[in-house]
Structures are given as structure tokens and as C-alpha cells.
N, CA, C, O and the ligand as a Tripos MOL2 file, in Angstrom:
@<TRIPOS>MOLECULE
protein
  237   235    60     0     0
PROTEIN
NO_CHARGES

@<TRIPOS>ATOM
      1 N         -25.8070  -32.5010   14.8050 N.3       1 MET1
      2 CA        -24.5660  -32.2520   14.0580 C.3       1 MET1
      3 C         -23.5240  -33.3150   14.4110 C.2       1 MET1
      4 O         -23.2520  -33.5770   15.5830 O.2       1 MET1
      5 N         -22.9660  -33.9030   13.3960 N.am      2 THR2
      6 CA        -21.9700  -34.9500   13.6600 C.3       2 THR2
      7 C         -20.6380  -34.3320   14.0450 C.2       2 THR2
      8 O         -20.3720  -33.1640   13.7630 O.2       2 THR2
      9 N         -19.8170  -35.1250   14.6860 N.am      3 GLY3
     10 CA        -18.5020  -34.6360   15.1060 C.3       3 GLY3
     11 C         -17.6540  -34.2060   13.9390 C.2       3 GLY3
     12 O         -16.8660  -33.2660   14.0370 O.2       3 GLY3
     13 N         -17.8240  -34.9120   12.8140 N.am      4 GLN4
     14 CA        -16.9970  -34.5750   11.6490 C.3       4 GLN4
     15 C         -17.3420  -33.1930   11.1110 C.2       4 GLN4
     16 O         -16.4560  -32.4040   10.7840 O.2       4 GLN4
     17 N         -18.6390  -32.9080   11.0230 N.am      5 VAL5
     18 CA        -19.0580  -31.5880   10.5420 C.3       5 VAL5
     19 C         -18.5590  -30.5040   11.4920 C.2       5 VAL5
     20 O         -18.0800  -29.4550   11.0620 O.2       5 VAL5
     21 N         -18.6770  -30.7740   12.7790 N.am      6 GLN6
     22 CA        -18.2240  -29.8050   13.7720 C.3       6 GLN6
     23 C         -16.7220  -29.5560   13.6320 C.2       6 GLN6
     24 O         -16.2610  -28.4200   13.7410 O.2       6 GLN6
     25 N         -15.9750  -30.6120   13.3930 N.am      7 ALA7
     26 CA        -14.5220  -30.4770   13.2470 C.3       7 ALA7
     27 C         -14.1900  -29.6200   12.0400 C.2       7 ALA7
     28 O         -13.2640  -28.8100   12.0760 O.2       7 ALA7
     29 N         -14.9620  -29.8070   10.9570 N.am      8 GLN8
     30 CA        -14.7270  -29.0010    9.7570 C.3       8 GLN8
     31 C         -15.0290  -27.5330   10.0250 C.2       8 GLN8
     32 O         -14.3130  -26.6470    9.5590 O.2       8 GLN8
     33 N         -16.1040  -27.2850   10.7850 N.am      9 LEU9
     34 CA        -16.4510  -25.9100   11.1280 C.3       9 LEU9
     35 C         -15.3470  -25.2780   11.9630 C.2       9 LEU9
     36 O         -14.9580  -24.1340   11.7320 O.2       9 LEU9
     37 N         -14.8480  -26.0330   12.9360 N.am     10 ASP10
     38 CA        -13.7760  -25.5210   13.7860 C.3      10 ASP10
     39 C         -12.5480  -25.1810   12.9580 C.2      10 ASP10
     40 O         -11.9170  -24.1460   13.1690 O.2      10 ASP10
     41 N         -12.2090  -26.0540   12.0130 N.am     11 ALA11
     42 CA        -11.0540  -25.8170   11.1550 C.3      11 ALA11
     43 C         -11.2640  -24.5510   10.3350 C.2      11 ALA11
     44 O         -10.3380  -23.7650   10.1360 O.2      11 ALA11
     45 N         -12.4970  -24.3630    9.8620 N.am     12 GLY12
     46 CA        -12.8110  -23.1600    9.0990 C.3      12 GLY12
     47 C         -12.6800  -21.9200    9.9480 C.2      12 GLY12
     48 O         -12.1250  -20.9140    9.5070 O.2      12 GLY12
     49 N         -13.1900  -21.9850   11.1710 N.am     13 ASP13
     50 CA        -13.0810  -20.8530   12.0870 C.3      13 ASP13
     51 C         -11.6280  -20.5080   12.3500 C.2      13 ASP13
     52 O         -11.2560  -19.3350   12.3930 O.2      13 ASP13
     53 N         -10.8190  -21.5230   12.5240 N.am     14 ARG14
     54 CA         -9.3970  -21.2800   12.7750 C.3      14 ARG14
     55 C          -8.7510  -20.6190   11.5710 C.2      14 ARG14
     56 O          -7.9230  -19.7200   11.7200 O.2      14 ARG14
     57 N          -9.1280  -21.0620   10.3780 N.am     15 ALA15
     58 CA         -8.5770  -20.4650    9.1570 C.3      15 ALA15
     59 C          -8.9610  -18.9960    9.0690 C.2      15 ALA15
     60 O          -8.1520  -18.1600    8.6650 O.2      15 ALA15
     61 N         -10.2040  -18.6820    9.4490 N.am     16 VAL16
     62 CA        -10.6570  -17.2900    9.4430 C.3      16 VAL16
     63 C          -9.8450  -16.4830   10.4500 C.2      16 VAL16
     64 O          -9.3740  -15.3880   10.1400 O.2      16 VAL16
     65 N          -9.6850  -17.0190   11.6370 N.am     17 GLN17
     66 CA         -8.9260  -16.3240   12.6830 C.3      17 GLN17
     67 C          -7.4940  -16.0750   12.2430 C.2      17 GLN17
     68 O          -6.9360  -15.0010   12.4630 O.2      17 GLN17
     69 N          -6.9080  -17.0960   11.6120 N.am     18 ARG18
     70 CA         -5.5250  -16.9810   11.1470 C.3      18 ARG18
     71 C          -5.4070  -15.8990   10.0900 C.2      18 ARG18
     72 O          -4.4980  -15.0700   10.1340 O.2      18 ARG18
     73 N          -6.3280  -15.9110    9.1420 N.am     19 ALA19
     74 CA         -6.2970  -14.9250    8.0610 C.3      19 ALA19
     75 C          -6.4940  -13.5190    8.6270 C.2      19 ALA19
     76 O          -5.8440  -12.5660    8.1980 O.2      19 ALA19
     77 N          -7.3970  -13.4100    9.5920 N.am     20 TYR20
     78 CA         -7.6660  -12.1050   10.2070 C.3      20 TYR20
     79 C          -6.4340  -11.6050   10.9610 C.2      20 TYR20
     80 O          -6.0660  -10.4350   10.8500 O.2      20 TYR20
     81 N          -5.8020  -12.4870   11.7220 N.am     21 SER21
     82 CA         -4.6050  -12.1110   12.4760 C.3      21 SER21
     83 C          -3.5020  -11.6310   11.5550 C.2      21 SER21
     84 O          -2.8200  -10.6460   11.8390 O.2      21 SER21
     85 N          -3.3350  -12.3380   10.4470 N.am     22 LYS22
     86 CA         -2.3010  -11.9480    9.4840 C.3      22 LYS22
     87 C          -2.5680  -10.5560    8.9450 C.2      22 LYS22
     88 O          -1.6540   -9.7440    8.8050 O.2      22 LYS22
     89 N          -3.8190  -10.2920    8.6450 N.am     23 PHE23
     90 CA         -4.2040   -8.9930    8.1050 C.3      23 PHE23
     91 C          -3.9540   -7.8930    9.1400 C.2      23 PHE23
     92 O          -3.3520   -6.8680    8.8220 O.2      23 PHE23
     93 N          -4.4070   -8.0990   10.3550 N.am     24 ILE24
     94 CA         -4.2300   -7.0980   11.4130 C.3      24 ILE24
     95 C          -2.7450   -6.8920   11.7020 C.2      24 ILE24
     96 O          -2.2760   -5.7640   11.8520 O.2      24 ILE24
     97 N          -2.0240   -7.9950   11.7750 N.am     25 GLU25
     98 CA         -0.5850   -7.9190   12.0380 C.3      25 GLU25
     99 C           0.1000   -7.0640   10.9740 C.2      25 GLU25
    100 O           0.9540   -6.2300   11.2770 O.2      25 GLU25
    101 N          -0.2890   -7.2870    9.7410 N.am     26 HIS26
    102 CA          0.3090   -6.5230    8.6510 C.3      26 HIS26
    103 C           0.0010   -5.0290    8.7930 C.2      26 HIS26
    104 O           0.8970   -4.1920    8.6790 O.2      26 HIS26
    105 N          -1.2560   -4.7040    9.0410 N.am     27 THR27
    106 CA         -1.6290   -3.2870    9.1020 C.3      27 THR27
    107 C          -0.9390   -2.5890   10.2650 C.2      27 THR27
    108 O          -0.7590   -1.3710   10.2400 O.2      27 THR27
    109 N          -0.5490   -3.3550   11.2900 N.am     28 GLN28
    110 CA          0.1430   -2.7550   12.4280 C.3      28 GLN28
    111 C           1.6210   -2.5480   12.1520 C.2      28 GLN28
    112 O           2.2580   -1.6770   12.7440 O.2      28 GLN28
    113 N           2.1610   -3.3560   11.2470 N.am     29 LEU29
    114 CA          3.5990   -3.2960   10.9790 C.3      29 LEU29
    115 C           3.9340   -2.5310    9.7040 C.2      29 LEU29
    116 O           5.0660   -2.0840    9.5180 O.2      29 LEU29
    117 N           2.9490   -2.3850    8.8350 N.am     30 CYS30
    118 CA          3.1910   -1.8020    7.5230 C.3      30 CYS30
    119 C           3.0460   -0.2840    7.5820 C.2      30 CYS30
    120 O           2.0130    0.2430    7.9950 O.2      30 CYS30
    121 N           4.1000    0.4010    7.1630 N.am     31 GLU31
    122 CA          4.1200    1.8590    7.2390 C.3      31 GLU31
    123 C           2.9750    2.5140    6.4500 C.2      31 GLU31
    124 O           2.2190    3.2980    7.0240 O.2      31 GLU31
    125 N           2.8280    2.2170    5.1630 N.am     32 PRO32
    126 CA          1.7450    2.8430    4.3920 C.3      32 PRO32
    127 C           0.3660    2.5480    4.9820 C.2      32 PRO32
    128 O          -0.4970    3.4250    5.0010 O.2      32 PRO32
    129 N           0.1530    1.3300    5.4590 N.am     33 CYS33
    130 CA         -1.1460    0.9700    6.0260 C.3      33 CYS33
    131 C          -1.4110    1.7900    7.2870 C.2      33 CYS33
    132 O          -2.5330    2.2420    7.5140 O.2      33 CYS33
    133 N          -0.3860    1.9760    8.0980 N.am     34 ARG34
    134 CA         -0.5600    2.7070    9.3520 C.3      34 ARG34
    135 C          -0.7480    4.1920    9.0870 C.2      34 ARG34
    136 O          -1.6020    4.8440    9.6880 O.2      34 ARG34
    137 N           0.0770    4.7190    8.1630 N.am     35 LYS35
    138 CA          0.0770    6.1590    7.9310 C.3      35 LYS35
    139 C          -1.1890    6.6220    7.2250 C.2      35 LYS35
    140 O          -1.8090    7.6110    7.6170 O.2      35 LYS35
    141 N          -1.5630    5.8950    6.1800 N.am     36 ASP36
    142 CA         -2.6950    6.3370    5.3660 C.3      36 ASP36
    143 C          -4.0090    5.7030    5.8120 C.2      36 ASP36
    144 O          -5.0880    6.1710    5.4480 O.2      36 ASP36
    145 N          -3.9120    4.6450    6.5960 N.am     37 GLY37
    146 CA         -5.1280    3.9500    6.9930 C.3      37 GLY37
    147 C          -5.8000    3.2660    5.8160 C.2      37 GLY37
    148 O          -6.9580    2.8550    5.8970 O.2      37 GLY37
    149 N          -5.0530    3.1470    4.7140 N.am     38 ALA38
    150 CA         -5.5960    2.4850    3.5320 C.3      38 ALA38
    151 C          -4.8630    1.1630    3.3180 C.2      38 ALA38
    152 O          -3.7480    0.9760    3.8050 O.2      38 ALA38
    153 N          -5.4860    0.2690    2.6010 N.am     39 ASP39
    154 CA         -4.8600   -1.0070    2.3260 C.3      39 ASP39
    155 C          -3.8200   -0.8730    1.2320 C.2      39 ASP39
    156 O          -4.1210   -0.3830    0.1430 O.2      39 ASP39
    157 N          -2.6020   -1.3030    1.5100 N.am     40 CYS40
    158 CA         -1.6230   -1.4080    0.4390 C.3      40 CYS40
    159 C          -1.9300   -2.7040   -0.3220 C.2      40 CYS40
    160 O          -2.9040   -3.3950   -0.0220 O.2      40 CYS40
    161 N          -1.0960   -3.0180   -1.2990 N.am     41 GLU41
    162 CA         -1.3730   -4.1890   -2.1260 C.3      41 GLU41
    163 C          -1.3830   -5.4640   -1.2850 C.2      41 GLU41
    164 O          -2.2460   -6.3260   -1.4520 O.2      41 GLU41
    165 N          -0.4090   -5.5680   -0.3790 N.am     42 THR42
    166 CA         -0.3300   -6.7520    0.4840 C.3      42 THR42
    167 C          -1.5450   -6.8370    1.3970 C.2      42 THR42
    168 O          -2.1240   -7.9080    1.5780 O.2      42 THR42
    169 N          -1.9270   -5.6970    1.9720 N.am     43 ALA43
    170 CA         -3.0840   -5.6790    2.8610 C.3      43 ALA43
    171 C          -4.3440   -6.0810    2.1100 C.2      43 ALA43
    172 O          -5.1880   -6.8030    2.6410 O.2      43 ALA43
    173 N          -4.4680   -5.6180    0.8850 N.am     44 ALA44
    174 CA         -5.6350   -5.9660    0.0760 C.3      44 ALA44
    175 C          -5.6880   -7.4690   -0.1610 C.2      44 ALA44
    176 O          -6.7590   -8.0750   -0.1390 O.2      44 ALA44
    177 N          -4.5060   -8.0700   -0.3920 N.am     45 GLU45
    178 CA         -4.4540   -9.5160   -0.6020 C.3      45 GLU45
    179 C          -4.8430  -10.2620    0.6630 C.2      45 GLU45
    180 O          -5.5900  -11.2390    0.6260 O.2      45 GLU45
    181 N          -4.3130   -9.7700    1.7980 N.am     46 LEU46
    182 CA         -4.6110  -10.4200    3.0750 C.3      46 LEU46
    183 C          -6.0880  -10.2740    3.4260 C.2      46 LEU46
    184 O          -6.7110  -11.1950    3.9550 O.2      46 LEU46
    185 N          -6.6400   -9.0890    3.1170 N.am     47 ARG47
    186 CA         -8.0580   -8.8660    3.3780 C.3      47 ARG47
    187 C          -8.9080   -9.8010    2.5130 C.2      47 ARG47
    188 O          -9.9150  -10.3460    2.9650 O.2      47 ARG47
    189 N          -8.4760   -9.9740    1.2570 N.am     48 GLN48
    190 CA         -9.2040  -10.8580    0.3600 C.3      48 GLN48
    191 C          -9.1300  -12.3030    0.8520 C.2      48 GLN48
    192 O         -10.1140  -13.0390    0.7830 O.2      48 GLN48
    193 N          -7.9700  -12.6990    1.3430 N.am     49 ALA49
    194 CA         -7.8040  -14.0550    1.8640 C.3      49 ALA49
    195 C          -8.7180  -14.2730    3.0670 C.2      49 ALA49
    196 O          -9.2890  -15.3480    3.2480 O.2      49 ALA49
    197 N          -8.8420  -13.2330    3.8790 N.am     50 TRP50
    198 CA         -9.7280  -13.2980    5.0460 C.3      50 TRP50
    199 C         -11.1780  -13.4500    4.5850 C.2      50 TRP50
    200 O         -11.9220  -14.2680    5.1250 O.2      50 TRP50
    201 N         -11.5770  -12.6540    3.5780 N.am     51 ARG51
    202 CA        -12.9360  -12.7520    3.0280 C.3      51 ARG51
    203 C         -13.1990  -14.1530    2.4930 C.2      51 ARG51
    204 O         -14.2560  -14.7370    2.7340 O.2      51 ARG51
    205 N         -12.2090  -14.6910    1.7520 N.am     52 ASP52
    206 CA        -12.3660  -16.0160    1.1670 C.3      52 ASP52
    207 C         -12.5410  -17.0650    2.2530 C.2      52 ASP52
    208 O         -13.3530  -17.9810    2.1200 O.2      52 ASP52
    209 N         -11.7720  -16.9260    3.3330 N.am     53 ALA53
    210 CA        -11.8620  -17.8720    4.4370 C.3      53 ALA53
    211 C         -13.2450  -17.8170    5.0790 C.2      53 ALA53
    212 O         -13.8280  -18.8450    5.4230 O.2      53 ALA53
    213 N         -13.7550  -16.5970    5.2350 N.am     54 LYS54
    214 CA        -15.0940  -16.4370    5.8150 C.3      54 LYS54
    215 C         -16.1580  -17.0280    4.9130 C.2      54 LYS54
    216 O         -17.1200  -17.6440    5.3730 O.2      54 LYS54
    217 N         -15.9630  -16.8270    3.6100 N.am     55 LYS55
    218 CA        -16.9200  -17.3500    2.6290 C.3      55 LYS55
    219 C         -16.9210  -18.8730    2.6740 C.2      55 LYS55
    220 O         -17.9690  -19.5100    2.5700 O.2      55 LYS55
    221 N         -15.7240  -19.4460    2.8320 N.am     56 ALA56
    222 CA        -15.5860  -20.8950    2.8680 C.3      56 ALA56
    223 C         -16.3080  -21.4650    4.0900 C.2      56 ALA56
    224 O         -16.8800  -22.5540    4.0310 O.2      56 ALA56
    225 N         -16.2780  -20.7200    5.1970 N.am     57 VAL57
    226 CA        -16.9560  -21.1690    6.4040 C.3      57 VAL57
    227 C         -18.4600  -21.1080    6.2210 C.2      57 VAL57
    228 O         -19.1890  -22.0040    6.6450 O.2      57 VAL57
    229 N         -18.9210  -20.0220    5.5730 N.am     58 ALA58
    230 CA        -20.3490  -19.8120    5.3940 C.3      58 ALA58
    231 C         -20.9370  -20.8030    4.3970 C.2      58 ALA58
    232 O         -22.1120  -21.1570    4.4950 O.2      58 ALA58
    233 N         -20.1300  -21.2530    3.4390 N.am     59 ALA59
    234 CA        -20.6130  -22.1380    2.3810 C.3      59 ALA59
    235 C         -20.9760  -23.5340    2.9120 C.2      59 ALA59
    236 O         -21.3990  -24.3970    2.1420 O.2      59 ALA59
    237 ZN          0.4410   -2.6160    4.0650 Zn       60 ZN60
@<TRIPOS>BOND
     1     1     2 1
     2     2     3 1
     3     3     4 2
     4     3     5 am
     5     5     6 1
     6     6     7 1
     7     7     8 2
     8     7     9 am
     9     9    10 1
    10    10    11 1
    11    11    12 2
    12    11    13 am
    13    13    14 1
    14    14    15 1
    15    15    16 2
    16    15    17 am
    17    17    18 1
    18    18    19 1
    19    19    20 2
    20    19    21 am
    21    21    22 1
    22    22    23 1
    23    23    24 2
    24    23    25 am
    25    25    26 1
    26    26    27 1
    27    27    28 2
    28    27    29 am
    29    29    30 1
    30    30    31 1
    31    31    32 2
    32    31    33 am
    33    33    34 1
    34    34    35 1
    35    35    36 2
    36    35    37 am
    37    37    38 1
    38    38    39 1
    39    39    40 2
    40    39    41 am
    41    41    42 1
    42    42    43 1
    43    43    44 2
    44    43    45 am
    45    45    46 1
    46    46    47 1
    47    47    48 2
    48    47    49 am
    49    49    50 1
    50    50    51 1
    51    51    52 2
    52    51    53 am
    53    53    54 1
    54    54    55 1
    55    55    56 2
    56    55    57 am
    57    57    58 1
    58    58    59 1
    59    59    60 2
    60    59    61 am
    61    61    62 1
    62    62    63 1
    63    63    64 2
    64    63    65 am
    65    65    66 1
    66    66    67 1
    67    67    68 2
    68    67    69 am
    69    69    70 1
    70    70    71 1
    71    71    72 2
    72    71    73 am
    73    73    74 1
    74    74    75 1
    75    75    76 2
    76    75    77 am
    77    77    78 1
    78    78    79 1
    79    79    80 2
    80    79    81 am
    81    81    82 1
    82    82    83 1
    83    83    84 2
    84    83    85 am
    85    85    86 1
    86    86    87 1
    87    87    88 2
    88    87    89 am
    89    89    90 1
    90    90    91 1
    91    91    92 2
    92    91    93 am
    93    93    94 1
    94    94    95 1
    95    95    96 2
    96    95    97 am
    97    97    98 1
    98    98    99 1
    99    99   100 2
   100    99   101 am
   101   101   102 1
   102   102   103 1
   103   103   104 2
   104   103   105 am
   105   105   106 1
   106   106   107 1
   107   107   108 2
   108   107   109 am
   109   109   110 1
   110   110   111 1
   111   111   112 2
   112   111   113 am
   113   113   114 1
   114   114   115 1
   115   115   116 2
   116   115   117 am
   117   117   118 1
   118   118   119 1
   119   119   120 2
   120   119   121 am
   121   121   122 1
   122   122   123 1
   123   123   124 2
   124   123   125 am
   125   125   126 1
   126   126   127 1
   127   127   128 2
   128   127   129 am
   129   129   130 1
   130   130   131 1
   131   131   132 2
   132   131   133 am
   133   133   134 1
   134   134   135 1
   135   135   136 2
   136   135   137 am
   137   137   138 1
   138   138   139 1
   139   139   140 2
   140   139   141 am
   141   141   142 1
   142   142   143 1
   143   143   144 2
   144   143   145 am
   145   145   146 1
   146   146   147 1
   147   147   148 2
   148   147   149 am
   149   149   150 1
   150   150   151 1
   151   151   152 2
   152   151   153 am
   153   153   154 1
   154   154   155 1
   155   155   156 2
   156   155   157 am
   157   157   158 1
   158   158   159 1
   159   159   160 2
   160   159   161 am
   161   161   162 1
   162   162   163 1
   163   163   164 2
   164   163   165 am
   165   165   166 1
   166   166   167 1
   167   167   168 2
   168   167   169 am
   169   169   170 1
   170   170   171 1
   171   171   172 2
   172   171   173 am
   173   173   174 1
   174   174   175 1
   175   175   176 2
   176   175   177 am
   177   177   178 1
   178   178   179 1
   179   179   180 2
   180   179   181 am
   181   181   182 1
   182   182   183 1
   183   183   184 2
   184   183   185 am
   185   185   186 1
   186   186   187 1
   187   187   188 2
   188   187   189 am
   189   189   190 1
   190   190   191 1
   191   191   192 2
   192   191   193 am
   193   193   194 1
   194   194   195 1
   195   195   196 2
   196   195   197 am
   197   197   198 1
   198   198   199 1
   199   199   200 2
   200   199   201 am
   201   201   202 1
   202   202   203 1
   203   203   204 2
   204   203   205 am
   205   205   206 1
   206   206   207 1
   207   207   208 2
   208   207   209 am
   209   209   210 1
   210   210   211 1
   211   211   212 2
   212   211   213 am
   213   213   214 1
   214   214   215 1
   215   215   216 2
   216   215   217 am
   217   217   218 1
   218   218   219 1
   219   219   220 2
   220   219   221 am
   221   221   222 1
   222   222   223 1
   223   223   224 2
   224   223   225 am
   225   225   226 1
   226   226   227 1
   227   227   228 2
   228   227   229 am
   229   229   230 1
   230   230   231 1
   231   231   232 2
   232   231   233 am
   233   233   234 1
   234   234   235 1
   235   235   236 2
@<TRIPOS>SUBSTRUCTURE
     1 MET1         2 RESIDUE 1 A MET
     2 THR2         6 RESIDUE 1 A THR
     3 GLY3        10 RESIDUE 1 A GLY
     4 GLN4        14 RESIDUE 1 A GLN
     5 VAL5        18 RESIDUE 1 A VAL
     6 GLN6        22 RESIDUE 1 A GLN
     7 ALA7        26 RESIDUE 1 A ALA
     8 GLN8        30 RESIDUE 1 A GLN
     9 LEU9        34 RESIDUE 1 A LEU
    10 ASP10       38 RESIDUE 1 A ASP
    11 ALA11       42 RESIDUE 1 A ALA
    12 GLY12       46 RESIDUE 1 A GLY
    13 ASP13       50 RESIDUE 1 A ASP
    14 ARG14       54 RESIDUE 1 A ARG
    15 ALA15       58 RESIDUE 1 A ALA
    16 VAL16       62 RESIDUE 1 A VAL
    17 GLN17       66 RESIDUE 1 A GLN
    18 ARG18       70 RESIDUE 1 A ARG
    19 ALA19       74 RESIDUE 1 A ALA
    20 TYR20       78 RESIDUE 1 A TYR
    21 SER21       82 RESIDUE 1 A SER
    22 LYS22       86 RESIDUE 1 A LYS
    23 PHE23       90 RESIDUE 1 A PHE
    24 ILE24       94 RESIDUE 1 A ILE
    25 GLU25       98 RESIDUE 1 A GLU
    26 HIS26      102 RESIDUE 1 A HIS
    27 THR27      106 RESIDUE 1 A THR
    28 GLN28      110 RESIDUE 1 A GLN
    29 LEU29      114 RESIDUE 1 A LEU
    30 CYS30      118 RESIDUE 1 A CYS
    31 GLU31      122 RESIDUE 1 A GLU
    32 PRO32      126 RESIDUE 1 A PRO
    33 CYS33      130 RESIDUE 1 A CYS
    34 ARG34      134 RESIDUE 1 A ARG
    35 LYS35      138 RESIDUE 1 A LYS
    36 ASP36      142 RESIDUE 1 A ASP
    37 GLY37      146 RESIDUE 1 A GLY
    38 ALA38      150 RESIDUE 1 A ALA
    39 ASP39      154 RESIDUE 1 A ASP
    40 CYS40      158 RESIDUE 1 A CYS
    41 GLU41      162 RESIDUE 1 A GLU
    42 THR42      166 RESIDUE 1 A THR
    43 ALA43      170 RESIDUE 1 A ALA
    44 ALA44      174 RESIDUE 1 A ALA
    45 GLU45      178 RESIDUE 1 A GLU
    46 LEU46      182 RESIDUE 1 A LEU
    47 ARG47      186 RESIDUE 1 A ARG
    48 GLN48      190 RESIDUE 1 A GLN
    49 ALA49      194 RESIDUE 1 A ALA
    50 TRP50      198 RESIDUE 1 A TRP
    51 ARG51      202 RESIDUE 1 A ARG
    52 ASP52      206 RESIDUE 1 A ASP
    53 ALA53      210 RESIDUE 1 A ALA
    54 LYS54      214 RESIDUE 1 A LYS
    55 LYS55      218 RESIDUE 1 A LYS
    56 ALA56      222 RESIDUE 1 A ALA
    57 VAL57      226 RESIDUE 1 A VAL
    58 ALA58      230 RESIDUE 1 A ALA
    59 ALA59      234 RESIDUE 1 A ALA
    60 ZN60       237 GROUP 0 **** ****
């Protein structure tokens, strides 16, 4: 594996981590998310962004 490919993978991993942190942070701060344990509209968007980031890494 070349250094460039590895760097791209690392960047992808970081993007996934960032997206995941944002999602978790939101669910901890958002009243509806905490109370109902369900995704509000924002949480759904953040979750989707996290999925997209993971997909981008896997691709
Ligand atoms: Zn929420």
C-alpha cells in the first residue's frame, strides 16, 4: 500500500469519526433525541452523513 492511499484512508477514517461524534453529541444534547430515544430530523441527517462517510471509506 502506498503512502498516498494510506493517507486517503486515514482522512476517510477521520471523516467517519467526525461524523459519528457530531451525531452522538447531538443525541446527548437534543431533548427529543434523549427523551424518546428516536432520531429527530437533525439526528437523522447526522446519521445519514455518518453512513455516507462510512460508505465513502468502504468504496
Ligand atoms: Zn435530535
